[in-house]
N, C-alpha and C positions, 0 to 999 in steps of 0.2 A: 504493500500500500504506500501511497504518497506520504512522505514524512516531513514534518516541519521541524527545523533545527532552531531551538530557542537558546539564545545566550542570556542567562540570568545575570542581571546587572545590579540587583539590590545591594549586595555587599559592598560594591564600589560606588556606582552612581547614586544609589539610593541612600547610603549612609553618609556620604561625604558632606552633605549640606545640613545634617541634623544637629540640633543644638545639644541634645543629650549625647554625652561621650559613651560609646558602647565599648565594653571591655574586650580585650583580645579573646578570652575564653568564650564570651558570649557570641562574638563574631564567628568563631570556629564552630560553635554549636549550631548557629544559624546556618552556616554553609553546609555543615554535615546533614542537617535536616533537609535542606534544599536538594542535596545530592540523593538522599534517601527517597525523596519524592519523585525522582526520575529526571532531574535536571542535570544534564551531562556536560554542559558548557557554562562555566561560571566565571564571571569577571570579579575577582575576589578583592582586589586592592588597587591602589595607585601609588607609584613612586614619585611623589611630588614633595614640595617643601612642607614639612610639618608645621611651620609657622603659618603658611597660607591655608593648609587643609589639615587641622589637628586630628580629625577623625581617621586620617590615613597614616598617622605617625608610626603605627605598628605594622606597616606593610610587610617587612621582612618576617616578622613572627607569624603573621597570617599566612603568607605563602608557605613558610616552613610547616605550619600546622596542616596545610591542605595536602601535603605529600601522602598522608595516610588514606586519601580518598582513591578508591579504585574506579577506573572507567570514567573519570571526570577530566575534561580538558579545562584546566585552570589558567586564567590569564590575568594580566595586570596592565594598567594604563601607565605609559611612560611618555612624558612630554618632550624630553630632550635626551641627549647622550648621558648626562649625569644620572637621570632616572633609569635609563636603560642599563647602565653599568650596575646599579643597585639591584635591578631585576635579575641580571645575569649572575651576579655574585651569589644570590640565594636560589639559583636554579629554577627560575620561573619558566614554566613550559612554553608559554606564549605571551606575547605582548600586544598592546594596542597603542596607537598614537592618534592625535587629533589635530586638525587644522580647520579653523573657521573659514567660511567662504568669503567673509568680508574683512576689510582692514580694521574697522573699529572694534569688532568682536574679538579679534586676536589681541588688540592692544588692551582692551578692558579686562579680558578674561585671563590672559597669560603674560601680559606685559611685553609682547613682541609685535613687531609689524607683521603683516601678512607674509611678506617675503622671508622674514626671519623664521616664522613658524613653519613655512614650507621647507626651508633649509633644515630645520631641526627634525622635522618628520622624515625627510630624505635620509638624514644621518641615522635615525633610529631604524628605518627599514633596511638600510644597507648593513648596519651592525647586526640586526636580527638575522638576516640572510646568511651572513658570515658565520654566525653562531649556530646556524641550523634551526632557528626558532621560527615558528609561525608568527605572522604579524597581521593585525587588522588595522586598517587606516580609516578613521572617521572623517567625514566632511561635515562639520557642524554648521548650524544655521543654514541648512540647505534650501529652505523655502523662504524664510523671512528672518531678518536680523532686527533686534530691538533698537539698534542705533542707526541702521542704514535702510531699513524697510525691506521691501521685496528684493529677493535675490534672483539674478539672472540664471535660469536653468543651464545655459551653455557654460557658465563659469563653474558650476557644480560638476557638470559632466567632465569638463577639462581637468579639474583636480582629481576626480575619481579615476579617470583614465591614466593620469600621470602616476598616481600611486600604484595602480595595478601594473603599469609598465615597469615600475621600479622593483616589483616583486611582492607587494602586499598580497597575501593569499585571499583576502577579503576586503572589499571597500564597503563602508557603511554610510548610507545616506541618513543623516540625523536631523530630525525636526526638533532642534534643541529647545525651542520655546513653545512648542505645541501650536504652531500657527497654520499648519498645512490643512488642506481639505482634500478629500479623495480624488477629485478631478485633477488636482495639481500633482498628486502622487502618481496617478495613472500616466499623465503626460510626461513627467520627468523620467519615470522608469522606462516607458516605451522608447524614449530617445537614448537612454543610457544602455539599454539592452541591445541596441543595434551594434554597439562596439564591445560590450563585455558580456560573457555568459552569465546566466542567472546564478550559477553556483559560486560565483565570485562576488556577488552583491548581497549585502544585508541592509536592513532598515532599522531605524531607531526612532520611536515616536513617544511624544508626551501627550498627556490628556488635558491640557490646559483649557481647551475649548470644547471638551467632551467628544472629540472626534478621533481619539486614539485608536479605538477598535475599528472604526470605519476606515481609517487610513491603513490599518493593518490588513483589512479585507481587500482593499484596493491593491495593495502590494502582492498579496497572495494571488489575486485574480490575474495580476500581471506576470506571474510565474516565479515570484520570489519565495524562497523556502527558508531563508535565514532571517530571523527577527529577534531583536532585543526586547526584553521586558523585565519588569521589576516586581517581585512578589509583594503583594499587598499595595502595589502602586507607590511604594516608597520612593521618595526623591523629589525632584523639582528643579527649578533653575533660578539662581539668585538674580538673574537679569529679567525675570518675568514675574512681577508681583502678582500673587494669587495663583500662581501656577499649580495645577492639580497633581503634578508629579508624573512619573513615567507610566506608560501603558502597563497595566497590571497583568502579571503573568497568568493569574486565574482567569481573567477576561480573555486573554489570548488563547489559552488552552480550550476554553469552552467554544470560542469562535472557530478555532481550527478543527476541533474534533466534530463539531456540528456541521462543518463543511466537508467532512470526509477525509481529513488529514489525521495522521497519527502523530502524537507528541511524546508518548511514553511517560506522561506525567500523571501521578496519582493525586487527584484533587483533595482527597481527605488528608493525606500527608502534607501536601502543600499548605492546606489551611492550618495545620498544626504548626508548621514552620512560621507562617505569618503571625499566628497568635503568640508564638515565642518572641518574635521580633517586636511585636506590639508591647509586650511586657518589658523588654529591654529598653525600648524607646519611650515607655510610659505614654503610649499613644494608641488610638483606635485606628487600625490599619485595614485596608481592604479596597479592592477595586469595585466597579459598578455591580459586579455579580456577587459580592461577598454576602450581602443580606440573604439572597436566594440560596447560596451555597450553605449557609448556616441553617436555614430552614430545612433544606433537603437532608443535610447530615443529621439534624436533630430527629427528623421523621424516620430516617433509616435506623438510627439508634433505638428509637422507641419501638419500631417494628421488630427489631432484633430482640429487645427485652420481652415483648409479648410472645414472640415465637419460642423464646427460651422457657 
């Protein structure tokens, strides 16, 4: 059957903006629960400045703790050569890097010009290839930038093709602030897939405007089978006030399996992982489907008790 490959980004993209500092043991427990639920591609940490992103200060310990996971492709975000060297030193299996499609987003987000960010990503990709590591390259704000407005699709495609040509095994089109609509997703991917095969393209959506799942469906309909999501919808973007967070993994799983795709994810175990993260963050987590999932699971539990 047709399979959807989900990259779970809650431990990295989800936790990096949280005000509550999550302990390393709790992060590893959360990641282990996600793996037990059937998520086999997990972005676990980012090797960035601990001053800039305190939640990721324990990246080395998190990656080391993930070595015990069998059958899970663990990756970490690296923004430059310094971050990559840290990832390499602790034997991170795969890395990811990111460049925003616009000048101002790069300046505001990582303190680099667009040209400098591209050069840094090129360096990471080259180093990863030399080390025999897989690398995913994100093109951020691929549809709209909070500082420059609408982004030209041709520029996004040019960046994606450039990173693929350099050897990134997957390029990820990221709707960083959750501004895309399904028609835009369909159009951009139709153009991109003229030059890149679908198996080298991923997508990353946020649910700021309530269109995360609709955009995911548009990508699936276009032939994409590699999607990012975050358990419980954990996350957001510091440049989008009121952003609702990442596309929730539970929503994506329901959408995919209802559309005839296989995910390999156990929703009951995923719900337990989300509940654990909620306790760690002292927050109520869950995507748009969570209320329904809780009712379904409660009904199944009650039915089991009566049958027993």
